[in-house]
C-alpha positions in Angstrom: -0.3 0.3 -0.1 1.6 3.5 -1.2 0.7 7.0 0.2 -0.1 9.4 -3.0 1.5 12.6 -2.8 0.4 16.4 -4.0 -0.2 16.7 -7.8 3.5 17.8 -9.1 5.5 16.6 -6.1 7.5 13.4 -6.6 6.9 11.1 -3.4 9.6 11.1 -1.0 11.3 7.5 -0.2 12.2 6.2 3.1 15.7 5.9 1.7 16.0 9.5 0.7 14.8 10.5 5.0 16.9 7.9 6.3 19.8 9.3 4.0 19.2 12.5 4.6 18.8 11.5 9.0 21.9 10.1 8.7 24.3 12.8 7.2 22.7 15.9 9.1 21.8 14.2 12.2 24.1 13.2 15.3 25.0 9.2 15.2 23.7 8.8 19.0 20.6 6.4 17.9 20.7 3.5 16.2 16.4 3.0 15.3 15.4 0.3 13.0 15.0 1.6 9.3 10.9 2.8 9.7 10.0 6.1 9.0 6.9 6.6 10.4 4.3 9.1 9.5 1.2 8.5 11.8 -0.1 6.7 14.5 -3.7 5.6 16.4 -4.3 3.9 19.4 -1.9 1.0 19.1 -0.8 1.5 15.5 1.5 3.7 13.4 1.9 3.7 9.4 4.9 4.2 7.8 5.6 6.9 4.9 4.8 3.8 2.5 1.1 2.9 4.5 2.6 -0.1 5.9 1.2 -0.4 9.4 2.6 -1.4 12.3 1.9 -2.8 16.0 3.4 -0.8 18.5 5.1 -2.6 21.1 7.4 -0.1 22.4 5.2 2.9 23.1 8.0 5.3 23.0 9.3 4.1 26.3 5.9 4.1 28.2 5.6 7.5 27.0 2.5 6.6 24.9 0.6 4.5 27.8 -2.9 5.8 26.4 -2.0 5.3 22.7 -0.9 7.4 19.7 -3.2 10.5 19.1 -5.6 9.8 22.2 -8.7 12.2 21.3 -9.4 13.6 24.6 -5.5 14.3 25.1 -5.4 15.8 22.0 -8.9 17.9 22.1 -7.3 19.7 25.5 -4.0 20.3 23.9 -5.5 22.4 20.9 -8.0 24.2 23.3 -5.1 25.2 25.6 -3.1 25.7 22.6 -5.2 28.6 21.6 -5.5 30.5 24.8 -2.4 30.6 26.8 0.9 28.2 26.5 4.1 29.7 28.1 3.8 32.7 31.0 7.4 30.9 33.0 6.4 30.6 36.4 7.4 34.5 37.5 3.5 34.7 36.4 0.8 32.1 37.8 -1.5 30.2 35.3 -5.2 28.5 35.5 -3.9 25.5 35.1 -1.4 25.1 37.6 -3.3 24.5 40.7 -5.5 22.3 39.1 -2.9 19.7 38.0 -1.8 19.9 41.3 -4.6 18.6 42.9 -5.6 16.6 40.6 -2.3 14.4 40.6 -2.0 14.8 44.6 -5.5 13.1 44.9 -4.3 10.6 42.0 -1.2 9.8 44.2 -1.8 11.0 47.6 1.4 13.2 47.4 1.7 16.3 49.7 3.9 18.3 47.5 4.9 18.2 43.6 7.7 19.8 41.7 6.7 19.7 37.9 9.8 19.6 35.3 9.6 18.6 31.7 12.0 15.3 31.4 12.3 12.6 33.2 16.0 13.3 33.6 14.8 16.6 35.0 13.1 15.1 37.4 15.4 13.2 38.3 18.2 15.7 38.7 15.9 18.0 40.8 15.1 15.1 43.5 18.8 14.8 43.6 19.0 18.3 44.6 15.8 18.5 46.9 16.9 15.3 48.6 20.5 16.4 49.1 19.3 19.9 50.4 17.5 17.9 53.0 20.1 16.1 54.0 21.9 18.7 54.8 19.2 21.2 56.5 17.2 18.7 58.0 18.9 15.7 59.0 21.7 17.0 59.6 24.8 15.9 57.2 27.6 17.8 57.6 27.8 19.9 53.8 29.3 18.1 51.2 29.3 15.5 52.3 25.9 13.6 51.5 25.2 10.6 49.8 23.4 8.9 47.3 22.9 5.0 47.3 21.8 4.0 43.7 22.0 0.5 41.4 24.0 -1.2 39.3 22.5 -1.2 35.8 20.3 1.6 36.6 18.9 4.3 33.5 17.9 7.8 35.4 18.5 9.9 32.2 21.6 11.5 30.6 23.0 14.6 31.8 26.5 14.4 33.5 24.8 14.1 36.9 23.8 10.5 36.4 25.5 8.7 33.7 28.0 9.7 36.5 26.9 6.9 38.8 25.6 5.0 35.6 27.4 1.6 35.0 27.0 1.1 31.2 29.8 2.0 29.6 28.4 3.4 26.4 26.6 5.7 28.6 28.9 7.1 30.7 32.5 6.7 28.9 34.6 9.9 27.5 32.1 12.2 29.4 33.9 12.7 32.6 34.6 14.1 34.4 31.7 13.6 36.9 30.1 14.7 40.4 30.6 12.6 43.6 28.3 11.8 46.3 26.9 8.7 45.1 27.3 4.6 45.7 26.5 1.9 43.6 25.1 -1.4 44.8 23.4 -4.6 43.8 19.8 -4.3 42.2 17.3 -6.6 44.2 19.7 -6.9 47.2 18.7 -5.4 50.2 21.5 -7.1 52.4 23.8 -4.6 50.2 21.6 -1.5 50.6 21.9 -2.2 54.9 25.3 -2.4 54.1 26.1 0.4 52.2 24.3 3.1 54.7 25.9 5.5 56.1 25.5 8.5 58.7 25.6 10.6 55.9 23.5 8.5 53.3 21.0 11.0 52.4 18.6 8.9 49.8 18.7 5.5 48.1 17.4 6.1 44.1 16.1 3.0 42.3 13.6 1.7 39.6 10.9 -0.4 40.8 11.7 -2.2 37.4 14.5 -1.8 36.0 13.3 -1.2 32.2 16.8 -0.3 30.3 18.7 -3.2 31.8 16.0 -5.7 30.1 12.4 -5.2 32.5 14.1 -7.1 35.5 12.2 -7.4 38.3 13.8 -7.3 42.1 13.0 -10.4 44.0 9.6 -10.7 46.0 9.3 -8.7 49.9 12.4 -6.5 48.5 11.1 -3.3 48.6 9.4 -3.8 51.3 12.4 -4.5 53.5 14.0 -1.3 51.4 11.2 0.9 53.1 12.2 -0.5 56.3 15.8 0.2 56.2 15.3 3.5 54.8 12.7 4.1 57.6 15.0 3.2 59.9 18.2 4.8 59.0 16.9 8.1 57.7 16.6 7.5 54.0 14.6 8.9 51.2 13.5 6.4 49.4 13.7 8.3 45.8 11.4 6.0 43.2 11.9 6.7 39.6 8.8 5.6 38.3 9.3 7.3 35.2 8.8 4.2 32.8 7.0 1.9 35.3 4.8 4.8 36.6 0.7 5.5 35.5 -0.3 1.9 34.8 2.4 0.4 33.0 2.9 -2.7 35.4 -0.9 -3.2 35.7 -0.8 0.0 39.1 -1.2 3.4 38.8 2.6 3.1 40.2 4.9 -0.4 40.6 5.1 0.6 44.4 1.7 -0.6 44.4 3.0 -4.5 44.2 4.6 -4.6 47.3 1.9 -1.9 49.3 4.6 0.2 50.3 5.2 4.2 49.6 8.1 5.9 48.2 9.1 9.5 49.8 9.9 10.5 46.6 8.7 9.3 43.8 9.4 10.6 40.0 7.0 10.5 37.1 7.1 11.5 33.6 6.5 10.3 30.1 3.4 9.2 30.4 2.0 11.9 32.1 1.6 13.4 29.0 0.2 10.7 27.2 3.1 11.3 24.4 2.3 14.7 23.2 4.4 17.3 25.3 7.3 16.8 27.5 5.8 17.0 31.4 7.5 15.1 34.7 6.9 15.6 38.2 8.9 15.0 41.7 6.0 14.2 43.8 6.9 14.1 47.8 6.0 15.7 51.2 6.6 19.0 52.5 9.9 18.1 54.7 12.0 16.9 51.5 10.7 19.6 48.8 10.0 22.7 51.5 13.8 22.9 51.4 13.2 24.2 48.4 13.0 28.5 48.3 12.4 30.8 45.2 15.8 31.0 43.3 17.4 28.0 44.1 15.5 26.0 41.6 13.3 26.4 38.5 12.2 26.2 35.1 11.0 28.1 32.2 8.8 25.5 30.9 8.0 23.8 33.8 4.5 23.9 35.0 3.7 25.7 32.0 -0.6 25.8 31.4 0.1 23.9 28.1 1.6 21.0 29.7 -0.6 21.0 32.8 -3.7 20.7 30.7 -2.1 18.0 28.5 -1.5 15.9 31.7 -4.8 16.8 33.7 -6.1 15.1 29.9 -3.6 12.5 30.1 -4.4 11.4 33.6 -8.5 11.6 33.5 -7.8 9.2 30.2 -5.3 6.6 32.0 -8.1 6.5 35.3 -11.3 7.0 33.5 -11.2 4.3 30.8 -9.8 1.6 32.8 -6.3 1.9 31.3 -4.6 0.3 34.2 -6.9 -2.2 34.5 -6.9 -3.4 31.0 -3.0 -3.3 31.4 -3.0 -5.9 34.6 -5.4 -8.1 32.5 -4.0 -8.0 29.0 -0.5 -7.8 30.3 -1.1 -11.2 32.2 -2.5 -13.0 29.1 0.4 -11.8 26.8 3.2 -13.1 29.1 0.9 -16.0 29.3 1.6 -17.3 26.0 4.6 -15.8 25.2 6.3 -18.5 28.2 5.4 -20.8 25.7 6.7 -19.9 22.7 9.9 -20.0 21.3 11.3 -23.3 21.3 15.3 -23.7 22.2 15.9 -20.1 21.4 13.9 -18.4 24.4 15.6 -17.9 28.3 12.9 -16.4 29.6 10.2 -14.1 29.8 9.7 -11.6 32.7 7.1 -9.0 33.1 4.6 -7.0 34.9 1.5 -5.7 33.1 2.7 -4.4 30.1 5.8 -4.2 30.6 7.4 -7.5 29.0 10.8 -8.7 28.2 11.5 -11.9 26.2 15.3 -12.7 27.2 17.0 -15.0 24.2 19.6 -16.9 24.6 22.8 -16.1 23.2 23.1 -18.5 20.7 19.8 -17.3 19.2 21.2 -14.7 17.1 21.2 -11.5 19.0 17.6 -9.5 19.8 18.1 -6.9 16.9 18.2 -9.5 14.4 15.0 -10.8 15.6 13.4 -7.1 16.2 14.3 -7.0 12.4 12.2 -10.3 11.8 9.3 -8.7 13.7 9.3 -5.7 12.0 9.0 -7.3 8.5 5.9 -9.2 10.3 4.5 -5.7 11.2 5.4 -5.6 15.0 8.0 -2.8 16.4 9.7 -3.7 19.7 13.4 -2.8 21.0 16.4 -4.7 21.6 18.1 -4.1 24.7 21.6 -5.7 25.9 21.9 -7.7 23.2 19.6 -10.5 23.8 16.5 -9.0 25.4 13.4 -8.1 23.3 11.2 -5.6 25.1 7.9 -5.8 24.6 5.6 -3.0 26.0 2.4 -1.6 23.9 -0.3 1.2 24.9 -2.2 -0.3 27.3 -5.5 0.4 25.4 -4.3 -2.7 23.5 -7.3 -5.8 23.1 -7.1 -9.2 23.2 -7.5 -9.2 19.9 -4.0 -7.4 18.9 -2.4 -9.4 21.4 -3.6 -12.4 19.6 -2.4 -10.7 16.2 0.7 -9.8 17.7 1.1 -13.6 19.2 0.6 -14.9 16.1 3.6 -12.8 14.1 5.7 -13.0 17.6 5.9 -17.0 17.6 7.2 -17.6 13.8 9.7 -15.5 14.6 11.2 -17.0 17.9 10.6 -20.6 16.4 12.9 -19.3 13.5 15.8 -18.1 16.2 15.6 -21.6 18.0 
């Protein structure tokens, strides 16, 4: 199926755009060679008119599905009224955004930002300041514990405590004040805590590492250790939050509450960069005027979009759908692949298929899936990530399974 162009114009080919992108853009990504032009719900179309099932959801930014009409309408309406004032002035959307998000997440204080990395950096700053002003850590001595194989963003501060050589190689020197421990090891956390420890920054499920799920009971023990030692528990829910794992926040799977929760991505349904730091007065109350900010953070367009995105997520039961359809998807994936599949992991619609090393690599598998109409992402060499929008139906999952099975079988 081909897409016609306007009269008198030659049809733009995918190869032309790929070559232009390659020649003019920095080569910090290696995308699959598909040039997308349109999206609706779980489907995207390339410029040749070919349709694909999106099984990445822009790293969970499109949980509500592509171009959700309610979010689109809110964006168009607000864009026609007021888009940006900066925080030098107030706007009529920010307070309502605070009110609705606080009621949904039981947060007491909210700091709006733009990207996920900005939310992480903001939390680090606030928790360090809390450590000095409230906990009484000597100035310049605050420590934050993080986990190996973490992914919290791409800033200099964040990649400095990454253990991924590609993420940090050649970018130093890095800020000090971070201690790295294994993920999922509560004993290692207990041993790493010192009187100068102000925070433990961790993902409930490590997404970029390949959907790594910690042992049962891990986060209950983490919560106990942080409480007992006066350590702020910071959960990075930028990927796992807002329904992706079948709960509003992934922390709910173990019945805990973080002291600081970071959300982003699906907070805008893929329409606009919006993130937020959720916490309490004790932590965020240390920030005074002039000490932290963002020109675009909390702007009226962002707030209107985020409000509509949250309403769509909750009122249309996307979280329940994620839990039910995710369990179905995972169950059927576990029966596939013959000798190629080492393990299937996941919660809700945050899934991963890890291949045996001799299977030929996850990139090869993702190329084969693309040829069958499914867009997925490889990570860490041997893992295929599958994370479709939360609006996916049982029939659409069956459609995907019919195409995934022969690809995995061929690898075996």
